[in-house]
C-alpha positions in Angstrom: 21.4 -43.4 10.3 20.4 -44.5 6.8 16.9 -44.2 5.3 16.1 -47.9 5.7 16.7 -47.6 9.4 14.8 -44.4 9.7 11.8 -45.9 8.0 11.6 -48.9 10.4 7.9 -48.9 11.2 8.5 -49.8 14.9 9.9 -46.3 15.4 7.0 -44.3 14.1 4.0 -46.2 12.7 1.0 -46.3 15.1 -2.7 -47.2 14.9 -3.9 -44.0 16.5 -1.7 -41.5 14.5 -3.9 -41.0 11.5 -4.0 -42.7 8.0 -0.9 -44.7 7.3 0.0 -42.8 4.1 0.0 -39.6 6.2 2.3 -41.1 8.8 4.7 -42.2 6.0 4.6 -38.8 4.4 5.4 -37.1 7.6 8.2 -39.6 8.3 9.8 -38.9 4.9 9.4 -35.2 5.4 11.3 -35.6 8.7 14.0 -37.6 6.9 14.4 -34.7 4.5 14.5 -32.1 7.4 17.1 -34.0 9.2 19.3 -34.4 6.1 18.9 -38.2 5.9 17.5 -37.5 2.5 19.4 -34.5 1.2 18.4 -32.3 -1.7 18.5 -34.0 -5.1 18.9 -37.4 -3.5 16.6 -40.2 -4.7 13.9 -41.9 -2.6 14.1 -45.7 -2.4 11.8 -47.4 -5.0 8.2 -47.9 -3.9 8.7 -51.6 -3.7 11.6 -51.2 -1.3 9.8 -48.7 0.9 6.8 -51.0 1.1 9.1 -53.9 2.2 10.8 -51.7 4.8 7.6 -50.2 6.2 5.5 -53.3 5.8 2.9 -51.1 4.1 1.2 -51.7 0.8 2.6 -50.2 -2.4 -0.7 -48.3 -2.8 -0.1 -46.6 0.6 3.5 -45.9 -0.3 2.5 -44.4 -3.7 -0.2 -42.2 -2.1 2.3 -40.9 0.4 4.8 -40.0 -2.3 2.1 -38.4 -4.4 1.3 -36.2 -1.4 4.9 -35.2 -1.2 4.9 -34.3 -4.9 1.8 -32.1 -4.5 3.5 -30.3 -1.6 6.5 -29.6 -3.8 8.8 -31.6 -1.5 9.5 -34.4 -4.0 9.7 -34.4 -7.8 9.2 -37.4 -10.0 11.6 -37.7 -13.0 10.4 -39.8 -15.9 12.3 -43.1 -16.0 14.5 -42.1 -13.0 12.3 -42.2 -9.9 11.4 -39.8 -7.1 13.9 -37.2 -5.9 14.0 -34.7 -3.1 13.5 -31.2 -4.5 16.3 -28.6 -3.7 14.9 -25.9 -1.4 13.6 -22.8 -3.3 14.8 -19.4 -2.1 11.7 -17.4 -1.2 11.3 -13.9 -2.5 9.4 -11.2 -0.5 7.7 -8.6 -2.6 6.1 -5.4 -1.2 2.6 -4.5 -2.3 3.2 -0.9 -1.3 5.3 0.0 -4.3 4.7 -0.3 -8.1 7.8 -2.0 -9.4 8.6 -4.4 -12.2 9.8 -8.0 -11.8 13.2 -7.0 -13.1 13.5 -4.2 -10.5 12.4 -6.5 -7.7 15.0 -9.1 -8.5 17.8 -6.6 -9.1 17.3 -5.2 -5.6 17.9 -8.7 -4.3 21.0 -9.2 -6.4 19.3 -11.8 -8.6 19.9 -11.9 -12.4 16.6 -12.0 -14.4 16.0 -13.8 -17.7 12.9 -14.3 -19.8 11.7 -17.1 -21.9 9.4 -15.6 -24.5 6.1 -17.5 -25.1 4.2 -14.8 -27.1 5.1 -11.3 -28.2 3.3 -9.3 -30.9 0.3 -7.3 -32.0 -3.1 -9.1 -31.8 -6.9 -8.6 -32.1 -8.0 -7.8 -28.5 -10.2 -10.0 -26.5 -13.5 -8.5 -25.1 -11.8 -8.2 -21.7 -8.9 -6.3 -23.1 -11.2 -4.0 -25.1 -13.2 -3.2 -21.9 -10.3 -2.9 -19.5 -8.0 -0.9 -21.7 -10.7 1.3 -23.2 -10.0 0.3 -26.8 -12.0 1.5 -29.7 -13.6 -0.7 -32.4 -10.8 -1.9 -34.8 -8.0 -1.2 -32.3 -5.3 -3.8 -31.9 -3.5 -4.7 -28.7 0.2 -5.3 -27.8 0.8 -8.5 -25.9 3.8 -10.0 -24.2 3.8 -13.4 -22.5 6.9 -14.8 -20.9 8.3 -17.1 -18.3 10.2 -15.0 -15.7 13.3 -16.5 -14.1 15.6 -15.3 -11.3 19.2 -16.8 -11.4 17.9 -19.4 -13.7 15.0 -20.5 -11.5 11.4 -20.3 -12.9 9.4 -17.9 -10.8 6.4 -16.6 -12.7 4.4 -16.6 -15.9 3.5 -13.0 -16.9 1.0 -12.0 -19.6 0.7 -8.2 -20.2 -1.7 -6.4 -22.6 -1.3 -2.7 -23.6 -2.8 -0.3 -26.1 -0.6 0.2 -29.2 -0.1 3.9 -28.6 1.5 3.1 -25.2 3.5 0.1 -26.5 3.7 0.4 -30.3 6.3 -2.4 -30.8 6.3 -5.3 -28.3 9.6 -6.5 -29.7 11.2 -3.4 -28.0 10.7 -5.2 -24.6 13.8 -7.3 -24.1 14.0 -7.2 -20.3 11.9 -4.8 -18.3 8.6 -3.6 -19.7 8.5 -0.6 -17.3 11.9 0.5 -18.5 10.6 0.7 -22.1 7.5 2.5 -20.9 9.5 5.0 -18.9 11.6 5.9 -21.9 8.5 6.9 -23.8 6.9 8.7 -20.8 4.2 6.0 -20.4 5.3 4.3 -17.1 2.3 3.6 -14.8 2.2 5.5 -11.5 -0.3 3.4 -9.7 -2.1 0.0 -10.0 -4.8 -2.2 -8.5 -3.9 -5.8 -7.9 -6.1 -8.8 -7.2 -4.3 -11.8 -5.7 -6.0 -15.3 -5.6 -4.7 -18.7 -4.5 -4.8 -21.3 -7.3 -3.7 -24.9 -8.0 -1.4 -24.8 -11.0 -2.8 -26.2 -14.2 -0.6 -28.8 -16.0 0.8 -26.4 -18.6 1.6 -23.7 -16.1 3.1 -26.2 -13.7 5.4 -27.7 -16.4 6.7 -24.2 -17.3 7.3 -23.3 -13.7 9.0 -26.6 -13.0 6.6 -27.9 -10.3 4.0 -30.6 -10.1 0.5 -30.3 -11.5 -1.8 -29.0 -8.8 0.9 -27.3 -6.8 -0.2 -24.2 -4.9 0.4 -20.9 -6.8 -0.7 -17.3 -6.8 -2.7 -15.7 -9.6 -2.3 -11.9 -9.8 -4.2 -9.5 -12.0 -2.8 -6.0 -12.2 -4.5 -3.0 -13.8 -2.0 -0.1 -14.0 -2.8 3.6 -14.6 -0.9 6.6 -16.0 -0.8 9.8 -14.1 -3.7 11.1 -16.2 -5.8 8.2 -14.9 -5.9 6.3 -18.1 -5.4 2.5 -18.0 -2.0 1.6 -19.4 -1.7 -2.1 -18.7 -3.6 -5.3 -18.0 -1.3 -8.0 -16.6 -2.2 -11.5 -15.5 0.5 -13.4 -13.8 0.9 -16.8 -12.1 3.6 -17.1 -9.4 5.0 -20.2 -7.8 3.5 -20.4 -4.3 6.7 -21.9 -2.8 8.9 -19.0 -4.0 6.9 -15.8 -3.3 5.6 -13.9 -0.2 3.7 -10.7 -0.8 3.9 -8.2 2.1 1.8 -5.1 2.7 2.3 -2.5 5.3 -0.9 -1.6 7.1 -1.6 1.6 9.2 -4.3 2.4 11.7 -6.9 4.6 10.1 -7.3 7.9 11.9 
């Protein structure tokens, strides 16, 4: 069955099945699930879908926009709408303090970074307070797009005191590897995870549509002495990450 036959409104469109754009969105999702629209294939133009379904172009456009927000379809400038290739989900434990590089390596994935910022800066009030910096202190910052097997996964911005990371340029792959070499690797951390809709800039870097669901994670890491070593704020793709924690009954 081709997509034109599958979108025949007599087969699925009903007056008591919810808004028409929702019905069309579900029908297109079903076509994707059944392989009628395989990954990287193009959707028919809005005009053609409107003619096939006997729906208005406004309704068709709204259905496609919903699919884009869900991350099922992507729109390419000047080319049309295409089915997104499925993203391999990564499961990360919240029970162990590990780096992104270590997490991906355990899964057999090759990590790369696209550097967005790396250097020594005047600290923000939040960095001064969280890292316990003194007046006049500077802060080391690294900000990068993290990739696994070439797929954008997360945006990671880390701030550290200069006596813990004197030269941010030393970080080429794993931050924790560099810290371990100097005896400053954190031994515990507190993380706060929040659901977010990705802002335009972050969405573009992560290769998803604006407003796509993501995860915002703030991590404060500590040395064995109890001193704060790191403040990291990360944004993860919601369609690529699952965070898992083991819970035990309190006795």
